[in-house]
C-alpha positions as CSV (number, residue, x, y, z in Angstrom):
1,M,7.7,-11.4,25.3
2,I,6.3,-7.9,25.7
3,D,8.4,-5.6,27.8
4,S,6.1,-4.1,30.5
5,D,8.2,-1.0,30.8
6,Y,7.7,-0.3,27.1
7,V,3.9,-0.7,27.4
8,Y,3.8,1.5,30.5
9,K,5.7,4.3,28.6
10,F,3.4,3.9,25.6
11,V,0.2,4.2,27.7
12,N,1.6,7.2,29.6
13,K,2.4,8.9,26.4
14,L,-1.3,8.9,25.3
15,N,-3.2,12.0,25.9
16,F,-6.6,13.4,24.9
17,K,-5.2,15.6,22.2
18,D,-3.6,12.7,20.4
19,I,-6.6,10.4,20.6
20,T,-8.8,13.3,19.4
21,F,-6.5,13.9,16.4
22,F,-6.6,10.2,15.6
23,V,-10.4,10.1,15.6
24,I,-10.6,13.3,13.5
25,S,-8.1,11.8,11.0
26,F,-10.3,8.7,10.8
27,L,-13.4,10.9,10.2
28,V,-11.6,12.8,7.4
29,I,-10.6,9.6,5.8
30,S,-14.2,8.3,6.0
31,F,-15.7,11.5,4.5
32,T,-13.1,11.4,1.7
33,L,-14.0,7.8,0.9
34,K,-17.7,8.8,0.9
35,F,-16.9,11.6,-1.6
36,I,-15.0,9.1,-3.8
37,R,-18.0,6.8,-3.8
38,I,-20.3,9.6,-4.8
39,F,-17.8,10.8,-7.5
40,S,-17.5,7.3,-8.9
41,D,-21.3,7.0,-9.1
42,W,-21.5,10.3,-10.9
43,L,-18.6,9.3,-13.2
44,S,-20.1,6.0,-14.1
45,K,-23.4,7.7,-15.1
46,K,-21.5,10.2,-17.2
47,F,-19.4,7.5,-18.9
48,P,-21.6,4.3,-18.9
49,S,-19.2,2.4,-21.2
50,K,-16.4,2.7,-18.5
51,R,-18.7,1.8,-15.6
52,M,-17.1,-1.6,-14.8
53,L,-13.6,-0.1,-15.0
54,I,-14.5,2.7,-12.6
55,F,-16.2,0.4,-10.1
56,A,-13.2,-2.1,-10.3
57,W,-10.9,0.6,-9.0
58,V,-13.1,1.9,-6.1
59,P,-12.4,-0.9,-3.6
60,L,-8.6,-0.7,-4.3
61,I,-8.7,3.0,-3.7
62,H,-10.8,2.6,-0.5
63,F,-8.4,0.0,0.9
64,S,-5.3,2.0,0.0
65,L,-6.7,5.2,1.6
66,Y,-7.9,3.5,4.8
67,F,-4.6,1.6,5.2
68,S,-2.2,4.4,4.4
69,G,-4.2,7.1,6.1
70,L,-4.7,5.3,9.4
71,F,-1.1,4.0,9.3
72,I,0.3,7.5,8.7
73,S,-1.9,9.1,11.4
74,F,-1.0,6.4,13.9
75,Y,2.7,6.8,13.1
76,I,2.5,10.6,13.5
77,I,0.5,10.6,16.7
78,F,2.0,7.7,18.6
79,A,5.6,7.5,17.1
80,P,6.0,3.7,17.6
81,S,9.4,2.0,17.6
82,R,11.1,0.7,14.5
83,E,10.5,-2.9,15.6
84,F,6.8,-2.3,15.9
85,L,6.7,-0.8,12.4
86,I,8.6,-3.7,10.9
87,G,6.3,-6.2,12.6
88,F,3.2,-4.2,11.5
89,I,4.3,-4.1,7.9
90,I,5.2,-7.8,7.8
91,S,1.9,-8.8,9.4
92,S,0.0,-6.5,7.1
93,F,1.6,-8.0,4.0
94,L,1.0,-11.5,5.3
95,S,-2.7,-10.9,6.0
96,I,-3.2,-9.2,2.6
97,G,-1.5,-12.1,0.9
98,L,-3.6,-14.7,2.7
99,A,-6.8,-12.7,2.0
100,T,-6.0,-12.4,-1.8
101,K,-4.8,-16.0,-2.2
102,D,-8.2,-17.3,-3.5
103,A,-8.8,-14.2,-5.7
104,G,-5.3,-14.7,-7.3
105,T,-6.0,-18.3,-7.9
106,S,-9.3,-17.5,-9.6
107,I,-7.6,-14.9,-11.8
108,M,-4.9,-17.3,-12.8
109,A,-7.6,-20.0,-13.6
110,G,-9.5,-17.5,-15.7
111,I,-6.4,-16.6,-17.7
112,I,-5.6,-20.2,-18.3
113,L,-9.1,-20.9,-19.5
114,L,-9.0,-17.9,-21.8
115,T,-5.6,-18.8,-23.3
116,D,-5.7,-22.6,-23.4
117,K,-9.4,-23.0,-24.3
118,P,-9.7,-26.6,-23.1
119,F,-13.4,-26.7,-23.8
120,Q,-14.9,-26.9,-27.3
121,L,-18.4,-26.0,-28.4
122,G,-20.8,-28.8,-27.6
123,D,-18.7,-30.3,-24.7
């Protein structure tokens, strides 16, 4: 159950300066990610043999920067309680785990097919 006194304190603690700083940090993260996208395009044109490797890392970098940047700016601005942080981290790991479940299964199936080779030429 949510304690209404805690919610009241949290809402009263918000001010225009904090919200503005949070929006600015979001914009800085967005422009940084745009720069990374442009840099990765340039890098893939410079080294065409490494193109797939470069583009494989871009989504992971984007996700990491969005998640960590917004989490850190939220933590600095709003200073949430320890219980909130633990709940947020647990729910984040749970959602990431559920989202990557199918991708992990596909990767494992691909590794098994590559190592076991259950199919022969002509099957």
